[in-house]
N, C-alpha and C positions, 0 to 999 in steps of 0.2 A: 504494500500500500504506500510506502514511503516514496516510491518512484513517481507516484501520481501527485505528490505534494499535498495530500489531504490535510496533513497536520499544519502546513504553512497556510493553507486556505482557511482553515478553521480559525487560526490565530488572526489572520488578516480581517476576517469578518467580525470576530469578537472585538478587536481594537477599533474597527470602524463604528461599532455600536457603543464604544466607550464602556465596555464591561470588563470587570476583573474576572480572573479564572473562577474565583469563588462565586461571583454573581451568576455567571453563565452556568456553572455546574448546578446551582440551585434551580435555575430556570429549566434546565434540561433534565433534572432528576438524576444526575450522576454525581459521584464524589469529586471534590476538587482535585484529589490525588489522581484519579483516573483521567480527568480532563487535562491535567498538567502533563501526564505521560503521553496522552494522545498528541498534544501540541508539540511535545519534544520529539515525537516519532518513535518513542520507545514502547508504545502499546498500540495494537491494531484494534480499532473500534469495530464492534459488530454493526451490521446494517441497521439494526434497531436503535443502537446508540447514536449512529449518524443521523437517523431520522429525528430523534429527540433533540439533538444539537441544532439541526437545521430548523426545526420548528421554533426552538427557543431564540434563534438568531433571526427568524423570519426571512430565511433565504431558501431557495429551492435546493433540494438535495444534490442535483447534478452540478451545482456550482462548486461543490467540494472536489469534483473530479476534473475541473478545467485547469489546464496548465497555461501559464503565460508563455507566449512565444515572442521572441525578439523580432521586431519588425524588420531588422536587417536580414533575418533568416527567411523572410517572405519575399524579398526583392531579388530579382535576377537582373544584373547589369548586362547591357548589350554586349559588352566585351568579355563577359564571364559565363556565357551560356555553355552548357554541355552540348557537344556536337558529335554527331555520327557522320563521318565523311566516307563515301564509297568511291575511292580513286579509280577502281576498275570500271566505274560508270561515269567517268569524266566529272567527278566531284559532286555527284548527287548528294545532298545533305539533309539531315534532320537536325534541328536545333531545339533543345528543350527550353521552353519559356517559363515553365513552373520550376520551383527550386529543386524538386526531385520527383520521383515516381512513387512516393510513399503516401500520396493523397488519394482521394477517390476520383480525381480527374487529372488528366494530363493535357497540357497545352503545348503544341509544337509548331514550328515553322519548317515547312518542307520547301527546299529549293531544287528545282529541276532544270538543268541546262537545256538549251534549245534542242529539239528533236529527240529527247530522251524520254524514257518511261520510268516509273517508280519500280517496276519489276518486269520480268519477261512474261510471267503468268499472272492470271488473276489470283488474288489471295484474300483471305478473310481473317478476322480476329474476333475475339469474344466481346470486345467493347463496342459500344455505340459511339459513332463518330459524327461530328459536325465539322464541315470544312468551309473555308471562305477564301476565294481567290482574290489576292491583293495585287498581283502583277502578272501580266502575260495571259495567254489563252491556253486552255488545257482541255483535253478530252478526258472524261472519266468513263471507264468501262465499268458499268454498274449492272450486275446481273446479266441480262441479255441485250442491253442497250449501250450505245455510245452517246454520251451527252457532252456537248461543248459548253464550257463555262468561261466567262470573261471576268475582268476585274469587277468586283462588287457582287458577283454571284456566289451563292452558297448551296450546299447540299448536305442532307442528313443521310448517313449510311448506317442502316440497322446492324445489330450484332450478327456475326457469322455470314454476312453477305459478301460474296466474291466481288472484288473490284481492283482496279489499277488506274494510275494516273499517267497521262502522256502529254508532254509539252508540244503543242502544235504551233507555237509562235517562234519568232526569231530572237526573242528575249528570254532571259532566265525567268521561269515562273516562280512565284512565291505563293504558297498556300498555307494559311493558318488553319490549324485544326485542333479540336479538343476530343479526347477519347476518355470514356468512362466505362468500366474501370481501366486504369492505365495498362498499356500493352507493350511498352518498350522497356 
């Protein structure tokens, strides 16, 4: 439980309410000794005890399980993106726009050089995908159709649907896409 910072969150909420350990313990129906141990992280509270403390603090129980995340860990600078470059296909690239693939969604930038495709064969993945063409013209082979997309067009690709991308312009194509759950 200490990995979740439950003890730190309880302490934070108690101090926001200007309560002493003894006062909160009385309101929650627990001993001051137990509450002190919980706040120090040396005792793991039962779910019932957490419910009592949350009621006494007038905060939702889930708030004890929320971890603060540094905003710097949420930002991906343009020069620090994780990239997958495929030199055998004239530098076809994927750039990860989300900090990592540990979230429930993944946001990527795909760059396809002129005349190239994302793959030789149609492929599918378990995630649902939404793509937006920001530069160039591209054909998407989607199921049994070929659909031409130009800048500003977008497409939703259901999970497990075969598809591939083909740059049909003389410019590098850029396609922004989000996949959930992440597949890279």
